[in-house]
C-alpha positions in Angstrom: 0.0 -0.2 0.1 1.4 3.6 -0.9 2.5 6.0 1.7 3.3 8.7 -0.9 1.4 11.9 -1.0 -1.2 11.3 -3.7 -3.0 13.2 -6.2 -6.7 12.8 -5.0 -8.0 12.4 -1.3 -9.3 8.9 -0.2 -12.4 7.7 -1.5 -14.5 6.9 1.4 -18.3 6.3 2.1 -21.2 9.0 1.9 -23.7 8.2 4.4 -26.4 10.6 6.0 -24.8 13.4 4.4 -21.2 13.0 5.3 -18.3 11.1 4.0 -16.9 8.8 6.3 -14.6 6.1 6.5 -15.4 2.5 7.0 -14.3 0.3 10.0 -12.5 -2.9 10.0 -11.7 -3.6 6.3 -8.9 -3.6 4.0 -8.0 -0.5 1.9 -7.2 -0.9 -2.0 -4.7 1.4 -4.1 -6.5 3.3 -6.7 -4.3 3.3 -9.9 -4.5 5.4 -12.8 -4.1 3.4 -15.8 -2.3 6.2 -17.7 0.8 5.4 -15.9 0.4 2.9 -13.3 0.8 5.4 -10.5 -1.3 5.3 -7.1 -3.5 8.4 -7.2 -5.8 7.5 -4.2 -6.9 4.8 -1.9 -10.3 3.6 -1.1 -11.9 2.2 2.2 -13.8 -1.2 1.6 -17.3 -1.2 3.4 -19.1 -4.1 4.9 -22.3 -4.9 6.5 -22.1 -2.2 9.0 -21.8 0.6 6.8 -24.5 -1.1 4.6 -27.0 -1.2 7.6 -26.2 2.2 8.4 -26.9 3.7 4.8 -30.4 1.6 4.8 -31.2 3.2 7.9 -30.2 6.5 6.7 -32.2 6.0 3.8 -35.2 4.9 5.6 -35.5 8.0 7.6 -35.3 10.3 4.4 -37.6 8.1 2.6 -40.4 8.9 4.8 -40.2 12.4 3.9 -38.6 12.7 0.6 -41.2 10.4 -1.4 -43.9 12.9 0.1 -42.2 15.9 -2.0 -44.1 16.4 -5.2 -42.1 15.4 -8.1 -42.2 19.1 -9.3 -40.3 20.0 -6.2 -37.6 16.9 -6.4 -36.5 17.7 -10.0 -35.7 21.2 -9.2 -32.8 19.6 -7.3 -31.5 18.0 -10.9 -31.9 21.4 -12.3 -29.4 22.6 -9.9 -27.6 19.2 -10.4 -27.5 19.7 -14.3 -25.7 23.5 -13.7 -23.1 22.1 -11.4 -22.3 19.2 -13.9 -21.6 22.1 -16.3 -19.8 24.3 -14.3 -17.5 21.6 -13.0 -17.2 19.6 -16.4 -13.5 20.5 -16.7 -12.7 19.2 -13.4 -15.0 16.0 -13.9 -13.3 15.3 -17.1 -9.8 15.7 -15.8 -10.8 13.1 -12.7 -12.4 10.7 -15.2 -9.2 10.9 -17.3 -6.7 9.9 -14.3 -8.9 7.4 -12.6 -10.4 5.4 -15.7 -7.5 6.2 -18.3 -9.7 7.6 -20.9 -8.8 10.5 -23.3 -9.8 13.9 -22.1 -12.1 14.3 -25.1 -13.8 11.0 -24.1 -14.0 11.9 -20.7 -15.8 15.5 -22.0 -18.1 13.2 -23.8 -19.0 11.3 -20.7 -19.8 14.6 -18.8 -21.9 15.8 -21.4 -24.0 12.5 -21.4 -24.5 12.5 -17.8 -25.8 16.0 -18.4 -28.2 14.8 -21.2 -29.4 11.9 -18.6 -30.1 14.6 -15.8 -31.9 16.6 -18.4 -34.3 13.4 -19.0 -34.9 13.4 -15.2 -35.8 17.0 -15.1 -38.5 16.1 -17.8 -40.4 13.4 -15.7 -43.0 15.6 -14.4 -44.3 15.5 -18.0 -44.1 12.0 -18.2 -45.8 10.4 -15.1 -48.6 12.6 -14.8 -51.0 9.7 -14.2 -53.9 8.5 -16.1 -57.6 9.0 -15.3 -60.8 7.8 -17.2 -64.5 7.9 -16.5 -65.0 4.1 -17.3 -68.7 4.0 -16.7 -71.3 6.9 -15.6 -70.3 8.1 -12.5 -67.4 5.8 -12.0 -63.7 7.0 -12.8 -60.5 5.0 -12.6 -57.2 6.4 -12.6 -53.3 5.5 -11.9 -50.8 6.9 -9.9 -46.7 6.0 -9.6 -45.4 5.7 -6.3 -41.7 5.0 -5.5 -40.5 1.7 -5.0 -38.6 2.5 -1.7 -34.8 2.0 -1.0 -33.1 1.1 -4.0 -29.4 0.2 -5.0 -27.1 0.7 -8.1 -24.1 -1.3 -8.8 -21.9 0.4 -11.2 -18.8 -0.7 -13.4 -15.5 0.9 -14.0 -15.7 2.0 -17.6 -18.0 4.9 -17.2 -17.6 6.1 -13.6 -19.8 9.2 -14.0 -22.3 8.1 -17.0 -23.2 4.8 -15.8 -24.2 6.2 -12.1 -26.5 8.8 -13.8 -28.0 6.1 -16.0 -29.9 5.3 -12.7 -29.4 8.0 -9.9 -31.3 10.8 -11.2 -34.4 9.1 -12.6 -34.6 6.5 -9.3 -34.2 9.6 -6.9 -36.2 12.3 -8.8 -39.2 9.6 -8.8 -39.1 9.7 -4.9 -36.7 6.7 -4.0 -33.8 6.8 -2.0 -30.5 5.2 -3.6 -27.5 3.4 -2.4 -24.8 3.6 -4.8 -21.9 1.1 -4.8 -19.1 2.3 -7.4 -16.5 0.1 -8.6 -13.7 -0.2 -6.4 -11.2 0.7 -9.5 -12.9 4.3 -10.0 -14.5 5.5 -6.8 -13.6 9.1 -6.8 -16.1 10.2 -9.6 -18.9 9.0 -7.3 -17.8 11.2 -4.4 -18.1 14.1 -7.1 -21.6 13.0 -7.5 -22.3 13.1 -3.9 -20.8 16.6 -3.4 -22.8 18.0 -6.4 -26.1 16.6 -5.3 -25.7 17.8 -1.7 -24.7 21.4 -3.0 -27.9 21.0 -5.3 -30.0 20.9 -2.3 -30.6 17.0 -2.1 -31.5 15.9 1.7 -29.3 14.0 3.7 -29.9 10.2 3.2 -31.8 10.2 -0.2 -28.2 9.3 -1.7 -25.8 7.1 0.2 -22.3 5.7 -1.3 -20.9 2.3 0.0 -17.6 1.4 -1.3 -16.4 -2.3 -1.3 -15.8 -5.4 -3.6 -17.9 -8.5 -4.1 -18.7 -8.8 -0.4 -20.9 -5.6 -0.5 -22.3 -6.6 -3.4 -23.6 -9.8 -1.9 -24.8 -7.9 1.1 -26.8 -5.4 -1.2 -28.6 -8.1 -2.9 -29.4 -9.9 0.4 -30.5 -7.0 2.4 -34.2 -7.0 3.3 -34.6 -3.1 3.5 -33.5 -3.0 -0.1 -36.3 -3.1 -2.7 -34.5 -2.9 -6.1 -31.1 -3.5 -7.4 -29.7 -2.5 -10.9 -26.2 -3.8 -12.0 -23.9 -3.1 -14.8 -20.8 -5.1 -15.6 -19.9 -8.8 -16.9 -22.5 -11.1 -17.9 -21.1 -13.7 -15.4 -21.5 -11.4 -12.6 -24.6 -10.0 -13.8 -26.4 -13.7 -13.5 -25.0 -13.9 -10.1 -26.4 -10.5 -8.8 -29.8 -11.0 -10.7 -30.4 -14.3 -9.2 -29.5 -13.5 -5.6 -31.4 -10.2 -5.7 -34.6 -12.0 -7.2 -34.0 -14.6 -4.8 -34.4 -12.2 -1.9 -37.8 -10.8 -3.6 -36.0 -7.8 -5.1 -36.7 -6.2 -8.4 -33.8 -6.3 -10.3 -32.4 -5.3 -13.8 -28.4 -6.5 -14.3 -27.0 -5.4 -17.6 -24.1 -7.8 -18.8 -21.3 -8.2 -21.6 -21.7 -8.1 -25.4 -20.3 -9.3 -28.4 -21.3 -6.6 -31.0 -21.1 -7.6 -34.6 -20.9 -5.0 -37.6 -22.1 -6.4 -40.7 -20.2 -4.8 -43.7 -21.3 -5.4 -47.3 -19.2 -4.5 -50.3 -21.5 -1.2 -51.3 -20.9 0.4 -48.1 -19.5 3.8 -48.2 -15.5 3.0 -47.6 -14.6 6.4 -45.7 -17.7 6.5 -43.4 -17.3 2.6 -42.8 -13.7 2.5 -42.1 -13.9 5.6 -39.8 -16.9 4.2 -38.0 -15.8 0.9 -37.4 -12.6 2.0 -36.2 -14.2 4.6 -33.9 -16.4 1.6 -32.5 -13.2 -0.2 -32.0 -11.2 2.0 -30.2 -13.3 4.2 -28.4 -12.6 4.4 -24.5 -10.1 1.7 -25.4 -12.7 -0.8 -26.5 -14.1 -0.8 -23.2 -17.7 -0.5 -23.4 -20.3 -2.7 -24.1 -21.5 -1.0 -27.3 -17.9 -1.4 -28.8 -17.6 -3.3 -32.2 -15.7 -6.6 -31.2 -16.2 -8.5 -34.4 -16.8 -7.3 -37.8 -18.5 -9.6 -40.7 -17.2 -9.2 -44.0 -19.9 -10.2 -46.4 -18.4 -10.8 -49.7 -15.2 -8.9 -51.0 -14.9 -6.0 -48.8 -11.0 -5.9 -48.7 -11.2 -2.1 -50.0 -12.8 -1.2 -47.0 -10.5 -3.5 -44.7 -7.8 -1.4 -46.1 -9.1 1.7 -45.3 -9.9 0.3 -41.8 -6.2 -0.5 -41.4 -5.4 3.0 -42.6 -7.6 4.6 -39.8 -6.6 2.3 -37.0 -3.1 3.3 -37.6 -4.1 6.9 -36.9 -5.0 6.2 -33.5 -2.3 6.4 -31.2 -2.0 5.2 -27.4 -1.5 8.0 -25.4 -2.7 10.6 -27.7 -6.1 9.9 -29.0 -6.4 6.5 -27.6 -6.8 6.1 -23.9 -5.6 3.1 -21.5 -7.4 0.0 -20.5 -8.2 0.0 -16.8 -5.3 -2.4 -15.5 -2.3 -4.4 -15.8 -4.2 -7.5 -15.5 -6.6 -6.4 -18.6 -3.8 -5.6 -20.7 -2.6 -8.9 -20.4 -5.9 -10.4 -21.0 -6.4 -8.8 -24.0 -2.8 -9.3 -25.4 -3.5 -13.1 -24.7 -6.4 -13.3 -26.7 -4.7 -11.5 -29.8 -1.8 -14.2 -29.4 -4.3 -16.9 -29.2 -6.1 -15.8 -32.2 -2.6 -15.7 -34.1 -1.7 -19.1 -33.2 -5.0 -20.4 -34.2 -4.3 -19.2 -37.9 -5.8 -15.7 -37.7 -3.6 -12.9 -39.6 -3.0 -9.8 -37.4 -3.1 -6.7 -40.0 -2.6 -4.1 -37.0 -1.1 -5.1 -33.9 -1.5 -3.2 -30.9 0.6 -5.5 -28.5 3.3 -4.5 -26.3 2.7 -0.8 -26.7 4.6 1.7 -24.4 3.8 5.3 -24.4 6.7 7.6 -24.0 7.3 9.1 -20.3 4.2 6.7 -19.3 5.8 3.4 -19.6 4.2 1.9 -16.6 0.6 2.7 -18.1 -1.8 0.1 -19.3 -1.8 0.6 -23.3 -3.1 -1.8 -26.1 -3.0 -0.3 -29.5 -5.7 -0.7 -32.0 -5.6 -4.2 -33.2 -7.0 -5.4 -36.2 -7.2 -9.5 -37.0 -8.4 -10.9 -40.4 -9.2 -14.5 -41.3 -11.0 -15.3 -37.8 -13.1 -18.3 -37.7 -16.4 -18.6 -35.5 -14.6 -21.4 -33.6 -11.8 -19.2 -32.4 -12.3 -17.8 -28.6 -11.7 -14.2 -30.1 -14.7 -14.6 -32.3 -17.2 -15.6 -29.4 -15.9 -14.0 -26.1 -15.9 -10.4 -25.0 -12.5 -9.1 -25.1 -13.1 -5.5 -23.8 -10.1 -3.8 -25.6 -9.4 -2.0 -28.8 -9.4 -5.3 -30.8 -12.0 -6.2 -33.6 -12.0 -9.5 -35.4 -12.9 -10.1 -39.1 -15.2 -12.9 -39.8 -15.4 -13.3 -43.6 -18.8 -14.8 -45.1 -20.3 -15.2 -48.6 -23.9 -13.9 -47.9 -26.2 -12.1 -45.5 -27.6 -15.4 -44.4 -24.2 -16.8 -43.3 -23.8 -13.3 -41.6 -26.8 -13.5 -39.7 -26.2 -16.8 -38.5 -22.9 -15.7 -36.8 -24.5 -12.7 -35.4 -27.5 -14.7 -33.8 -25.2 -17.6 -32.6 -23.4 -15.5 -30.0 -25.1 -15.7 -26.8 -25.3 -11.9 -26.1 -27.6 -9.6 -27.6 -26.5 -5.8 -27.0 -25.9 -4.3 -30.3 -25.4 -5.0 -34.0 -24.8 -2.7 -37.3 -25.0 -3.0 -40.9 -23.1 -0.8 -43.3 -24.5 -0.6 -46.7 -26.5 1.6 -49.0 -29.0 -1.1 -49.8 -32.1 -0.6 -48.1 -33.4 -4.1 -48.4 -30.1 -5.6 -46.9 -30.6 -3.0 -44.0 -34.0 -4.1 -43.4 -33.0 -7.6 -43.5 -30.6 -7.0 -40.6 -33.3 -4.8 -38.6 -35.7 -7.9 -38.6 -33.5 -10.5 -38.2 -30.6 -9.5 -35.7 -31.1 -10.7 -32.1 -29.9 -7.4 -30.4 -31.7 -4.7 -28.5 -29.9 -2.0 -30.1 -29.6 -2.0 -34.1 -27.7 0.6 -36.1 -27.3 1.3 -40.0 -24.2 2.9 -40.8 -23.5 3.5 -37.5 -20.8 2.0 -35.2 -21.9 2.7 -31.9 -25.9 2.4 -31.9 -26.6 4.0 -28.4 -30.0 5.2 -28.4 -30.3 9.0 -27.2 -32.5 10.1 -24.6 -35.8 9.6 -24.1 -35.1 6.1 -26.0 -34.0 3.7 -23.6 -30.7 1.5 -23.2 -30.6 -2.2 -22.8 -29.9 -5.3 -25.0 -31.3 -8.6 -25.2 -30.6 -12.3 -24.3 -27.5 -12.8 -22.2 -26.8 -8.9 -22.2 -29.7 -8.0 -20.1 -31.3 -9.9 -17.1 -34.8 -8.4 -16.0 -37.5 -6.7 -17.8 -37.2 -2.9 -19.2 -34.6 -1.1 -19.8 -32.3 0.9 -17.6 -32.6 4.5 -19.1 -35.3 6.5 -20.7 -39.0 5.9 -20.6 -38.4 2.2 -19.8 -36.7 3.0 -16.9 -39.7 4.6 -15.3 -41.4 1.0 -14.5 -38.3 -0.2 -13.0 -38.1 2.6 -10.1 -42.0 3.0 -9.5 -45.3 1.1 -8.4 -48.6 1.7 -9.8 -51.5 2.5 -7.7 -55.0 1.7 -9.3 -57.8 3.6 -8.1 -61.7 3.2 -8.7 -63.7 5.9 -7.4 -67.5 6.0 -7.4 -69.8 9.2 -6.1 -72.9 8.8 -7.8 -76.0 6.9 -6.5 -76.8 3.6 -7.5 -77.6 4.3 -11.1 -77.0 0.8 -12.5 -76.2 2.0 -15.9 -74.4 -1.2 -16.5 -72.4 -3.7 -14.9 -69.3 -1.7 -14.2 -71.6 0.7 -12.1 
């Protein structure tokens, strides 16, 4: 454990409106992927801290849930302005703790602002329903918060993913316990500070840091009514099973193996630049990254342009670091195994060193051709700036490859042929589809969520679909008139 003066203060819990150290568990170093330096430490929490957070949330819920939603969203109007005011500082922090480029970090702050803006619009979206169903008889629907909820978030978007859930859940009247990734706990502390400054009452948001032990405790805690999770499919399954077996609502997003289908008639320049950006954005550490390109027929001219584009993307300049030394080693192992299995490395990003940051965790853009469906790199999530090119003869073969993979987050097709695009839209087993778009992420108010083993639970995690996750419906039938006996409903 480092004893040097660190760049950032230690990450700690946020309970009952105050930052506090946990008791009795170990601390972990927070390591910047940029240069391998320890920039902070995070204290791990246990059941004692979780219990304190739940008790604080329960006290806050009794009053917070009674605020009108128009009053609650005023907090998030304030929060939006503070995100804008501190955008440079937040981007700098994301850059250091996550390793992505400054430009990518700024984009993450901007997306967090957009997510907050959606939460500010909630009063216009949940005004309830009322209908006179028979003479003198009316039915109405109102939404009520679920209660104390928890959000378990990953390392790859330390600001954005918490804002997938936090503004909507809290604006809808819930109190939230946020569990950040122990690799990137610092951005969540900023979220807590900014929301407190925005006027959020103490106890409405708590942060508990920790590892798998605190995740298990959250899933089992009887005071928590709902859990959201974003991470690997392996862990998403565990969290979903554990949370639902303890009678909680749960929505858990897992991994992906996104396929980009490239046809010979695709615009070469647009396709090459979009595919390269999809592969390398956020160092490939996003569940919407392209990790497999299905070359339909002869697209060698596009592959050549893709390689040219990839060579323009330089680690340490316009390509960020991967999160850890272990991740770098795992990604490079996938590349080496594919090469040994007979694939051809067109652009090789292994063993990359950035001058002055030799201890950073960098993998350069990597393009691997002649990959066959039986290779591990063709079916497993690599989570790095690597794309495997699988060659097929026609669209039917391409769709078989896309739909054989167990995931279902995203798929895209690059073509100028409307019929071919429609074929993919109709047949791809994925929740988010793109046409001539490398990263088909929906914008608000459209929701984010995949299919198959990319998502466990009902609904999506953002947008209109998220409202159902964080609210309960109360249905009321009212009759004031005398027994008119107009019909059976009266």
